[in-house]
C-alpha positions in Angstrom: -135.3 209.5 -59.1 -135.5 212.9 -57.3 -138.8 213.8 -54.9 -140.1 216.7 -53.5 -142.8 217.8 -51.5 -145.5 220.2 -51.0 -147.6 220.1 -47.5 -150.5 222.0 -48.3 -150.9 224.4 -45.1 -154.3 223.3 -43.6 -154.9 221.3 -41.1 -158.1 220.2 -40.1 -159.0 219.8 -36.6 -161.9 216.7 -35.8 -162.9 214.6 -33.0 -163.3 210.6 -32.8 -166.9 209.7 -33.1 -165.6 205.9 -30.8 -163.7 208.0 -28.6 -163.9 211.3 -28.5 -160.6 212.7 -28.6 -159.5 214.9 -31.1 -157.0 214.6 -33.7 -156.4 216.4 -36.8 -155.5 215.6 -40.6 -152.9 217.0 -43.1 -151.8 216.6 -47.0 -150.0 217.4 -49.7 -148.5 216.1 -53.0 -145.3 214.8 -54.1 -143.6 215.3 -57.1 -140.6 213.0 -59.1 -138.8 214.9 -60.9 -141.0 218.1 -60.9 -144.2 216.1 -62.4 -146.7 215.0 -60.0 -146.0 211.6 -58.5 -148.4 211.4 -55.8 -151.0 212.9 -52.8 -150.9 212.6 -49.6 -153.2 212.3 -46.5 -152.6 211.5 -43.1 -154.8 211.4 -39.6 -152.4 212.8 -36.7 -154.1 211.3 -33.4 -153.1 213.9 -30.9 -154.9 213.1 -27.9 -155.0 209.1 -28.2 -152.5 207.3 -25.9 -149.5 207.0 -28.3 -148.6 208.9 -31.3 -150.1 207.3 -34.8 -150.1 208.8 -38.2 -152.5 207.2 -40.2 -151.4 208.0 -43.9 -153.3 207.4 -47.2 -150.9 207.4 -50.3 -152.3 207.4 -54.1 -150.6 206.8 -56.5 -151.4 206.6 -60.2 -151.8 208.9 -63.4 -152.3 212.8 -62.6 -152.9 214.1 -66.2 -156.3 216.8 -66.7 -158.7 214.1 -67.9 -157.6 211.4 -65.2 -159.8 210.1 -62.3 -160.0 208.3 -59.3 -160.2 204.9 -61.6 -156.7 206.0 -62.6 -155.5 205.8 -59.2 -154.9 203.2 -56.4 -154.9 204.7 -52.7 -152.3 202.7 -50.0 -152.6 202.9 -46.5 -149.8 203.2 -44.1 -149.8 203.4 -40.5 -146.7 204.9 -39.1 -145.6 205.1 -35.2 -142.8 205.2 -33.3 -141.3 203.1 -31.0 -137.9 202.9 -28.8 -135.5 204.5 -31.7 -137.2 203.9 -34.9 -140.5 204.1 -36.8 -142.5 201.4 -37.8 -144.5 201.0 -40.8 -147.6 198.7 -41.9 -149.0 198.6 -44.7 -153.0 198.4 -43.8 -156.0 196.4 -45.3 -159.4 199.1 -45.9 -161.0 198.0 -42.6 -157.5 198.8 -40.8 -157.1 202.4 -42.8 -158.8 205.9 -41.3 -159.0 206.1 -45.2 -161.4 204.5 -47.4 -162.3 204.6 -51.3 -162.3 208.1 -52.7 -164.0 209.0 -55.8 -160.8 211.6 -56.8 -157.9 209.5 -54.6 -158.6 206.2 -56.0 -159.7 202.8 -54.4 -158.0 201.2 -51.5 -155.6 198.6 -51.9 -156.1 195.3 -50.3 -152.5 194.4 -48.1 -152.2 191.4 -49.6 -152.4 192.7 -53.0 -149.2 195.5 -51.7 -147.1 192.9 -49.5 -144.5 191.4 -51.3 -144.6 193.4 -54.9 -142.9 196.5 -56.0 -145.7 198.5 -55.1 -145.0 197.7 -51.1 -141.0 199.1 -51.6 -142.9 202.3 -53.5 -145.0 202.9 -51.1 -142.6 202.3 -47.7 -140.3 204.4 -49.8 -143.1 207.3 -50.5 -144.6 206.7 -46.8 -140.8 207.4 -45.1 -140.2 209.9 -47.7 -143.6 211.9 -46.7 -142.6 211.5 -42.8 -139.4 213.1 -43.2 -140.4 215.9 -44.9 -143.4 217.6 -43.6 -142.9 219.1 -40.0 -146.2 218.3 -39.2 -146.0 214.4 -39.2 -142.7 214.4 -38.6 -143.0 215.7 -34.9 -146.1 213.9 -34.5 -144.4 210.6 -34.5 -140.8 211.9 -33.9 
């Protein structure tokens, strides 16, 4: 299986409603063997005390007539610690992302852990971090 990435060029600036600090969001597309595979969104906390990327990965059907009900969204928090990156599958309430009419309902952490979906999600999140310079530079 060969994955490819297409980061969307837009970087959206935001201000945290809780603390007033700046952060940004980015997104992009992932392809598997040339076919649509997933969409990712990332919140990059730029002025917070530590670097965190809050990812939402949307998996499912990307056919022309598919809707958000044909997709599932999984939240992943990524942060550096010493020489490595840590990843945590998030519950919907832990994620800065929520359900989306387009990108699907957020999966519960317990429904992901210990399943094939966990392996796919973590592999895809690692691929995104490694191949989207904005995210890699943020947490690297």
